[in-house]
C-alpha positions in Angstrom: -0.3 0.1 0.1 1.6 3.5 -1.0 1.8 5.8 1.8 1.0 9.4 1.5 3.7 11.9 0.9 3.2 13.9 4.0 3.5 11.1 6.1 6.8 10.0 4.8 8.1 13.5 4.9 7.0 13.8 8.4 9.2 10.5 9.2 12.2 11.7 7.3 11.9 15.2 9.3 11.4 13.0 12.8 14.7 10.8 11.7 17.0 13.5 11.6 19.3 14.4 14.2 19.2 18.1 15.6 21.6 20.0 15.0 25.2 19.7 16.5 25.6 22.7 19.4 28.8 24.1 18.0 26.7 26.0 15.2 26.5 29.3 15.6 23.4 30.8 16.7 21.0 33.1 14.7 21.6 36.0 17.0 24.9 37.6 16.9 26.8 38.7 20.1 26.3 42.9 21.0 28.1 45.1 19.0 28.8 48.7 20.0 26.9 51.1 17.8 29.2 53.3 15.3 29.3 57.2 14.8 26.3 56.8 12.4 24.0 54.4 14.0 24.4 56.6 17.1 23.7 59.9 14.8 20.9 58.4 13.5 19.3 57.6 16.9 19.5 61.0 18.4 16.5 63.2 18.6 16.3 65.6 15.8 14.9 68.9 16.2 13.6 69.6 12.8 11.3 66.6 12.8 10.1 67.2 16.5 7.0 69.0 15.2 5.7 65.8 13.3 6.0 63.9 16.3 2.9 62.1 17.4 2.4 62.1 20.9 0.9 59.1 23.1 -1.8 60.7 24.8 -3.2 62.5 22.0 -3.1 59.1 20.2 -4.6 57.1 23.0 -7.4 59.9 23.7 -8.2 59.6 19.6 -8.4 55.9 19.9 -10.9 56.1 22.8 -13.1 58.6 21.2 -13.1 56.1 18.3 -14.2 53.2 20.2 -17.0 55.0 22.0 -18.1 56.2 18.7 -18.2 52.6 17.3 -20.4 51.7 20.4 -23.0 54.2 20.2 -23.4 53.4 16.4 -23.6 49.8 17.2 -26.1 50.6 20.0 -28.0 52.5 17.9 -28.4 50.2 15.0 -29.0 47.3 17.5 -31.6 49.2 19.0 -33.4 50.2 15.6 -33.3 46.1 14.7 -35.2 45.4 18.1 -37.6 48.1 17.9 -38.2 47.4 14.2 -38.7 43.8 14.7 -41.0 44.5 18.0 -43.2 47.0 16.0 -43.7 44.5 13.2 -45.1 41.7 15.4 
C-alpha cells in the first residue's frame, strides 16, 4: 500500500538528528553602535513638530471606540424596535 507523501516527509524530518551545538546561533553577540548609528538615533529638532504624542493618540483611539459602540448600540436598538413593532 502506498503511503501519502506528507507522512513520509514527516517521518524523514523526525529521523534527522538535531543540529550540533557548535553551530553559530542566529543572534550575534552585542556590538557597539558606530558613529553613524548613534547620530541616526539622536533626536532631530527639525522633526520634533511632526512627532505624534502618545496621549493624543490614546485619546483619539478612545473617542473612536466610544463612537463605534454608540453606532452599534443605535443600530441594535433600531433592529429590535423594528422587529417588535412588526409583530
